[in-house]
C-alpha positions in Angstrom: 110.8 129.9 79.4 111.8 128.0 82.3 109.1 126.8 84.8 108.2 128.4 87.8 108.4 126.7 91.2 104.6 126.0 91.1 104.8 124.6 87.7 107.5 122.3 88.5 105.3 121.1 91.5 102.3 120.6 89.2 104.5 118.4 87.1 105.7 116.6 90.2 102.0 115.8 91.1 101.7 114.1 87.9 104.0 111.4 89.2 101.6 110.2 92.0 99.5 107.2 91.4 96.4 106.1 93.0 97.2 104.7 96.5 100.7 106.0 96.9 102.4 107.0 100.2 104.4 110.1 99.2 107.0 112.1 101.1 107.3 115.5 100.1 110.7 117.3 101.0 111.1 121.0 101.9 110.6 123.5 99.2 109.4 123.0 96.0 108.4 119.4 96.5 105.8 120.7 99.4 104.0 122.7 96.9 103.0 119.4 95.1 100.3 119.0 97.8 98.3 121.7 96.3 98.0 119.9 92.7 97.2 116.4 93.5 94.7 114.9 90.8 91.4 114.9 92.2 90.6 111.5 90.6 93.3 109.7 92.8 93.8 109.1 96.5 97.4 109.7 97.7 98.4 110.0 101.3 101.2 112.5 101.8 103.7 112.1 104.7 105.5 114.7 106.5 108.7 113.3 108.3 107.6 115.2 111.5 104.7 112.8 112.0 101.8 113.5 109.7 100.3 111.0 107.3 97.4 112.7 105.2 98.8 116.1 104.6 96.3 118.4 102.4 96.8 121.4 100.5 98.1 124.7 102.1 95.5 126.5 104.2 93.6 129.5 103.5 93.8 132.2 106.1 90.8 130.9 107.8 92.1 127.3 107.9 95.3 128.2 109.4 96.6 126.2 112.4 99.7 127.1 114.0 100.3 123.7 115.5 99.5 122.0 112.1 102.9 122.1 110.1 105.1 120.1 107.9 108.7 119.4 107.9 109.6 122.9 106.6 107.9 124.5 109.5 105.0 125.7 107.0 101.2 125.5 108.3 99.3 122.7 106.4 96.1 121.1 106.4 95.1 117.4 107.1 93.1 115.4 104.8 90.3 113.1 105.5 91.5 110.0 107.3 94.9 111.7 108.3 97.0 110.2 111.2 99.3 112.2 113.5 102.3 110.6 115.4 105.7 110.9 116.8 108.8 111.7 114.5 110.1 108.4 115.6 107.2 106.5 114.1 107.4 108.5 111.2 110.9 107.5 110.5 110.2 104.0 111.4 107.6 104.3 108.3 110.4 105.6 106.1 113.1 103.4 107.4 110.7 100.4 107.0 110.3 100.9 103.4 106.7 101.9 103.7 106.8 105.1 101.5 106.3 104.4 97.8 107.5 107.7 96.5 110.0 110.5 98.0 110.2 113.7 96.4 113.0 116.0 97.5 115.4 119.1 96.1 119.2 118.5 95.6 122.3 120.6 95.1 123.6 118.2 92.6 122.5 114.8 91.0 124.9 112.7 88.7 124.5 110.1 86.0 124.7 107.3 88.6 121.7 108.5 90.5 123.7 109.9 93.3 122.4 112.8 95.1 124.2 115.7 97.1 121.4 117.6 99.0 122.4 118.1 102.5 125.4 120.4 102.8 127.8 122.9 101.0 131.3 122.8 102.6 132.2 126.1 104.5 128.7 126.9 105.1 126.5 126.9 108.1 124.4 124.1 108.3 121.6 123.1 111.0 122.3 119.3 110.2 121.6 116.7 107.7 117.7 116.5 108.4 116.0 113.2 107.0 117.0 113.1 103.5 119.3 110.4 104.2 116.7 108.0 105.7 114.4 109.0 102.7 116.8 108.3 100.1 117.4 104.9 101.5 114.0 103.8 102.5 111.7 104.8 99.6 110.8 102.8 96.6 111.0 105.3 94.0 112.9 108.6 94.3 112.3 112.0 92.5 114.5 115.1 92.6 113.1 118.5 92.0 115.4 121.5 91.6 116.7 124.3 89.0 118.8 122.8 86.2 121.6 125.1 86.9 122.7 127.2 90.0 122.4 131.1 90.2 125.9 131.2 88.4 124.6 129.2 85.6 126.5 126.0 86.6 124.8 122.8 85.9 123.4 120.9 88.9 123.4 117.5 86.6 126.9 116.1 86.6 128.9 113.2 85.4 129.8 112.7 89.1 128.6 114.9 92.2 131.3 117.1 93.7 129.5 117.7 97.1 129.0 115.5 100.1 126.5 112.7 99.0 123.3 112.0 100.7 122.5 108.8 98.7 124.2 106.7 96.2 122.7 105.3 93.1 119.2 106.0 94.3 117.6 108.8 92.0 115.0 107.6 89.4 114.0 110.8 87.9 114.6 114.6 87.9 112.1 117.4 87.4 113.8 120.7 86.6 112.6 124.1 85.7 113.7 123.1 81.9 113.0 119.4 81.7 112.1 115.7 83.0 115.0 113.5 83.0 115.1 109.8 83.7 118.4 108.5 85.3 119.5 105.0 83.9 122.4 103.2 82.3 124.9 105.8 83.5 123.2 108.7 81.7 120.5 111.3 81.7 117.7 110.6 79.5 115.5 113.6 78.4 112.1 112.7 78.5 110.2 115.9 78.3 110.9 119.7 78.0 109.4 122.9 79.5 107.1 124.8 76.9 109.3 127.2 74.9 112.5 125.7 76.0 114.9 124.2 73.4 116.7 121.0 73.4 119.9 122.8 72.8 119.5 124.9 76.0 119.1 122.0 78.1 122.2 120.4 76.5 123.9 123.5 77.2 123.0 123.4 80.8 123.5 119.6 81.6 127.1 119.0 82.3 126.7 115.1 82.8 126.1 112.6 79.7 122.7 113.3 78.1 120.8 111.0 75.7 118.2 112.7 73.6 115.6 111.1 71.5 114.7 112.3 68.3 111.2 113.8 69.4 111.0 115.3 73.0 107.4 116.3 73.7 106.7 119.5 75.7 105.5 119.1 79.5 101.5 119.2 79.8 99.9 120.7 82.7 
C-alpha cells in the first residue's frame, strides 16, 4: 500500500541529523516536525521568521500569532528565535540552511524541480521556493509518485515552469525513496507492500533498480 501523508513525513524526519538547520515547506514537509527523533537536536526554520519550530500544538497550546509559512499554528521549541521575514531569507540565501524539504509538481532525472505554478491556473505568487532550492546545502522533495490522474511526477524532463535546476538530491514519495544522480532516478527503498513493478510503472523517467530493495522502516 502507498504511504499516508503522515508516513511520508515520518520517513522524511529520518533524514534529519543532529545539529541540522532544516526548512520545512508547506504541506507534507511541515508534518515532519511531529516526528523528529528525540535523541537528536534539530532547529526547524520557517521562512516567515521562526527558527526553532516545534510540533503542532494541542488545543491548549494554540497561539494564533505563532504560525508557519503555511499559516498553520505551530509551537516553538526551547531556544527558538523569532525575527522578520527579511532576516529569514537572508539566512536562506546566505547558505545557512542545511536541509530543505519541499513539495513539487514534477522532478526530473537531472534533479530539476517544478513546484510553483501550473500554466492557466490562478496562483498567489512563487513564494520562497526559488530561494530555498538555490540556498540550501541539501534538498529533498516529498510528493505523491503520480498525480490524481495517474500520471508520473518523476520525469526525464520537467514540463512545467522550473523552480530550480539540477538541485534535488532525494525524493520521498508515497511509494519509494529515490536518489537523484548521474541523470537517473535510483530506487533506494520502497513502501511496505508496494512492488518494484508498481514503482517502475509509475516512474516515467529513467529508473535504476538494484537487486534487493529494502522496505522503508518507521
